[in-house]
Each structure stands twice: as structure tokens, then as C-alpha cells.
C-alpha positions as CSV (number, residue, x, y, z in Angstrom):
1,M,0.0,0.0,0.0
2,T,1.2,3.5,-0.8
3,E,2.7,5.3,2.2
4,M,1.6,8.8,3.2
5,P,4.4,11.4,2.6
6,A,5.4,13.9,5.2
7,I,2.3,15.7,6.4
8,R,1.4,18.2,9.1
9,V,-1.5,20.5,10.1
10,D,-0.9,23.8,8.3
11,H,-3.9,25.8,9.5
12,V,-7.6,25.7,10.5
13,G,-9.9,27.7,8.3
14,I,-12.8,29.5,9.8
15,A,-15.7,30.9,7.7
16,V,-16.9,34.3,8.9
17,E,-19.1,37.1,7.5
18,S,-16.4,39.7,8.1
19,I,-12.7,39.4,8.8
20,D,-12.7,42.7,10.7
21,G,-15.6,41.6,12.8
22,A,-14.1,38.2,13.8
23,E,-10.4,38.9,14.2
24,E,-10.6,40.8,17.5
25,L,-11.3,37.4,19.2
26,L,-8.1,36.0,17.6
27,F,-6.1,39.0,18.8
28,A,-7.6,38.5,22.3
29,L,-6.3,34.9,22.1
30,G,-2.8,36.2,21.3
31,C,-2.8,35.7,17.6
32,E,-0.8,37.9,15.3
33,K,-2.2,38.8,11.9
34,I,0.5,38.0,9.3
35,H,-1.3,38.2,6.0
36,E,-4.5,39.2,4.2
37,E,-5.2,38.5,0.6
38,R,-8.2,38.5,-1.8
39,S,-8.6,35.2,-3.6
40,E,-7.4,35.2,-7.1
41,Y,-10.9,34.3,-8.1
42,G,-12.4,37.3,-6.3
43,E,-14.9,35.3,-4.3
44,F,-13.4,35.7,-0.9
45,T,-10.7,37.2,1.2
46,W,-8.5,35.2,3.5
47,A,-6.4,36.3,6.4
48,A,-3.7,34.3,8.2
49,Y,-2.9,34.5,11.9
50,A,0.0,33.0,13.8
51,L,-0.1,31.8,17.3
52,G,3.4,31.0,18.3
53,D,5.7,29.5,15.7
54,A,3.7,26.4,14.8
55,S,-0.1,27.3,15.0
56,R,-1.9,29.0,12.2
57,L,-5.5,30.1,11.9
58,E,-7.2,31.4,8.8
59,L,-10.4,33.5,8.5
60,I,-12.2,33.4,5.2
61,A,-14.9,35.8,4.3
62,P,-17.0,36.2,1.1
63,E,-16.5,39.3,-1.0
64,A,-19.6,41.6,-0.9
65,G,-22.1,40.5,-3.6
66,S,-20.3,37.3,-4.4
67,D,-22.2,34.0,-4.8
68,S,-19.7,31.2,-4.0
69,F,-19.0,28.1,-2.0
70,L,-18.4,30.4,1.0
71,T,-21.7,32.3,0.8
72,D,-23.5,29.0,0.4
73,F,-21.6,27.5,3.4
74,L,-22.4,30.6,5.6
75,E,-26.1,30.5,4.6
76,R,-26.3,26.8,5.6
77,N,-24.1,26.7,8.7
78,G,-23.4,30.2,9.8
79,P,-19.8,31.2,10.9
80,G,-17.6,28.4,12.1
81,L,-15.0,25.7,11.2
82,H,-14.8,25.5,7.4
83,H,-11.7,23.3,6.8
84,V,-8.5,21.9,8.2
85,T,-5.5,22.2,5.9
86,F,-2.7,19.6,5.9
87,E,0.5,20.6,4.2
88,V,1.9,17.6,2.4
89,A,5.4,17.2,1.0
90,D,4.1,15.5,-2.2
91,L,0.4,16.0,-3.1
92,E,0.3,13.2,-5.7
93,A,1.7,10.7,-3.3
94,A,-0.7,11.8,-0.6
95,V,-3.7,11.5,-2.9
96,G,-2.4,8.1,-4.0
97,A,-2.1,6.9,-0.4
98,L,-5.6,8.1,0.5
99,E,-7.2,6.6,-2.6
100,A,-5.4,3.3,-2.0
101,R,-7.3,3.2,1.3
102,G,-10.6,4.0,-0.3
103,V,-10.7,7.7,0.7
104,P,-12.2,9.9,-2.0
105,V,-10.2,13.0,-3.0
106,V,-11.9,15.7,-5.0
107,D,-11.3,19.2,-6.5
108,R,-7.7,18.9,-7.4
109,L,-6.2,22.2,-8.5
110,E,-2.8,23.4,-9.6
111,C,-2.1,27.0,-9.1
112,E,1.1,29.0,-9.8
113,H,2.8,28.4,-6.5
114,W,0.8,25.6,-4.8
115,K,-1.3,22.5,-5.5
116,E,-4.3,21.4,-3.5
117,A,-7.0,18.7,-3.3
118,F,-9.8,18.0,-0.8
119,V,-11.2,15.2,1.2
120,P,-14.9,16.0,1.2
121,P,-16.8,16.3,4.5
122,S,-18.8,13.2,3.7
123,N,-16.0,11.3,5.5
124,P,-16.6,9.9,9.0
125,T,-15.2,13.0,10.7
126,G,-17.6,15.4,8.9
127,A,-14.7,17.8,8.3
128,L,-13.5,19.2,5.0
129,F,-9.7,18.4,4.7
130,Q,-7.6,20.4,2.3
131,L,-4.3,18.9,1.2
132,M,-1.8,21.5,0.1
133,E,1.7,21.3,-1.4
134,Y,3.6,24.5,-1.4
135,E,5.9,25.1,-4.4
136,D,8.8,27.4,-5.1
137,G,7.7,31.1,-5.1
138,Y,4.8,30.8,-2.7
139,A,6.4,32.7,0.1
140,E,8.1,35.2,-2.2
141,T,4.8,36.3,-3.7
142,R,3.2,37.1,-0.3
143,T,4.0,39.9,2.2
144,A,4.2,37.4,5.2
145,G,6.8,35.4,3.3
146,S,8.0,32.3,5.1
147,R,6.0,33.2,8.2
148,L,3.1,31.5,6.4
149,F,4.9,28.2,6.9
150,V,4.8,26.2,10.1
151,H,8.2,26.9,11.7
152,G,9.1,29.1,8.7
153,D,9.8,26.3,6.2
154,P,7.7,24.2,3.9
155,L,7.9,20.4,4.1
């Protein structure tokens, strides 16, 4: 059976109506905002928060007037846990290892500086898992740079 490559929790994504309205709680918990960016698709904005050197949280909020997966999620569920992102050293190997165990993987996407795929929430945990492989250039294209990585370095 295919072995899972190196993997770790990268961040927990929380869907909110407004980043400004939700981040005060994260600040009260001791988080530091390290990055904010509008999705390249224009449907949402995400902001990254560090808590120490290894914990990351992400707030994701829909853009005003957008009709997307995020607006649908918030209408159905309200604000709350949206996804858990696992950084993997090799996305194709991770997908192969999961599929070899009968775990469905959907929505594979290759972007300029990262690749991702998802384990849908129809799994026994009920959680949406994002698998993400960082590629060269990811940190260099964002203001937070390597602070976006757990311990400052990708796997």
C-alpha cells in the first residue's frame, strides 16, 4: 500500500461574515495577523494569523455581492469551522495513499505556487480536509513570506 508522505497540520480555516468583525477574538487569544489577501478568483478574502511559531488560523470571508461556495456555506451553517489544511510534501503521493485506502479525494487544483486537493466532509469526521503542497515562489509572492509556513519552512 502507498505510504503517506510527510504531512502536518498547516492551519484551520474558519468561515466568517467579516474578517474585521471576527479577528478581534483572535487578537484576544494572542494571535498575530500576518497576511491578508483577496482570492485570485475574487470570491473571498483570507487572512492568516500566527499563534506562536507552529499554530496557524485562517479567517475566510466572502466578498460583498459574491455568490460562491463560501456564501452557500455561511447560509447553511453560519460562521464556524470550514476546513483543516494539511501541508503535504508530495500532493500526488498523498492523494495516491488516500485513494489506495478508499478515501475519496476531489477538486484537485494546480495554481502557480501551490497544488491542492480536498477530502470531502462526507468522510466519517464530517470535516473538510484540504491537502496543500507549497511550491517554489509561494512565500516570495506574499507579504508574510516564510511566516506563512509552520516553523518558517515548507515540508
